N, C-alpha and C positions, 0 to 999 in steps of 0.2 A: 660783299667780297672781295677787299683791294689785295692783290699779293703781296708779301713782302720786299720791299727795293733791297736789291742784292748790294753786294759789298766788291767796290771795283778801286783795284791801284793804277794811279794815273800818271803821266811824268810829264811836263811841260818846263819850256824855258818860259821866261818871264814876259818874253811879247804873247806867246801862247796863251797867256792866261789872260779871262776873261775878268771883268772889273769884278764881279759876283765872284767868282773863285778866290783872287786875289784878297777880298775883303776881307770873307771867313778864314784865309789861313792867316793872315794877320792878327782877325780879332781873336783866334785860336790862342794863336802867340802870346799877345799880349796878356790875354786872361790869366795864362797860366805862368808865364815866364816874370813876367812884372805885378802882376796883382796877387794871383796865388802866394808865387814865391819872394813877394814884398822887396823886387828888387828893382828899384827905378834904376833903368839903365835908355842908351839908344836902341831899342829893338830893333827900329829899322835903319838898318846901319848902312845902307847902300852898296849891300852885297848881293839883293835880292838881283836885282835887276840887269847885274854883269851878263855877258854873252855867254859864260861858257856854265852857267849857275842852271840847275836842276831843279826842278822841285818835285816832290814827291810827296801825295798826300792818298787815301783811302779813304772812299766814300760810302755812305748807303745814303741811297738817295740824293738831297741835297747837302747830308749829313754831313760833314768830314770827323771821319774818326780819329782822325792819326796825321801826324807831317814830316817829312823831313828836307832838310836840300844838300845838295853837293853841290860842294863848288870845288873850281877848279883852279887850283895850286900851281900850273905850271907842271904839271906831268904827278902830282900828286893829287888824289882830290881830298876833300875834307868835307866831312858827314856832321851836319850839327843843323842844331835847331830841333831836333828828335821830340816831339811834343804829341802827347793822346788825350782827347777829349777827356775831362772830370767822369762824365758818362758812360765812356766806354773804359775805361782802363781794366785791368784784370783778362780783358778780350783777346790778349796774344797780338793787339793789332801793331805794337812797335816791333815784334820780332818779323811780322811778316814782311812791313815796310823794311828793316834793314836788311831781310836776303833781298829783297826785290834790290834794294838799293846794289848790293854785294852785285847784282847783275847789271845793272847800268856802268858801276863802276868797269866790273872783268878785272883782265889782272892786273889793273893798275895800283901800286900804294894807296893804301888811304891812312889818314889818321881823323882823329877827332879829343877834343878837350872832353870828357866825362867828366859830370858829377860827379864825386867819388864813391858813393853809396851801389853809383849802376857797373863798378867795374868789373863785375862778377857777368850782370846780364852782357855787354860789348864784347868780354871774354869769350864767349858763346858762339860768339860770329870771327873769331880767331883776332881779337884787338891782344893789346901785351900792352901793360904799362911799359913806357917810354923813358921817362924823368922824372924829375921831383914833382909831388903834387904843390898846388898852388891855391888861393883863395881868390875866385870872381862874383864881384858882386855879394860877398859874404856866406858864398857857397864852396865847401873845399871842392877841388876838380882833379883829376891825375891827367896826361896827355896819356895818347894809347895810340899804336899804331898795327896797321896790317901790312905785314910785307906781300 
């Protein structure tokens, strides 16, 4: 009988990601944002490899349950690409990642573009709407910030 693999949060820069992990992260993002949400857009946008970008993900064994990235925007941190694998939803994984991301960010201000239906979710972490809503790839979004 094998023990259940434990869950672990990991943080890495682009250059510290191995090819297998990077592939799994990009596959999860494309599966959810492009295929499931039916939004054909350039998911691989060039920002993943920027020196200040931190990739944060939750694993169980070799499986990535949830992911987000933190972009350095010159004094402000941008949280984005927050995603949970379909089979892992409702497990609190995105909340755990958000809490961990905020410890990585520390006292620096943070912003994000939230899908509008997730405004209350991000509000639990101190984010507030900071502008007019907008539509991105057919999905209503709101800009949010945390001071």
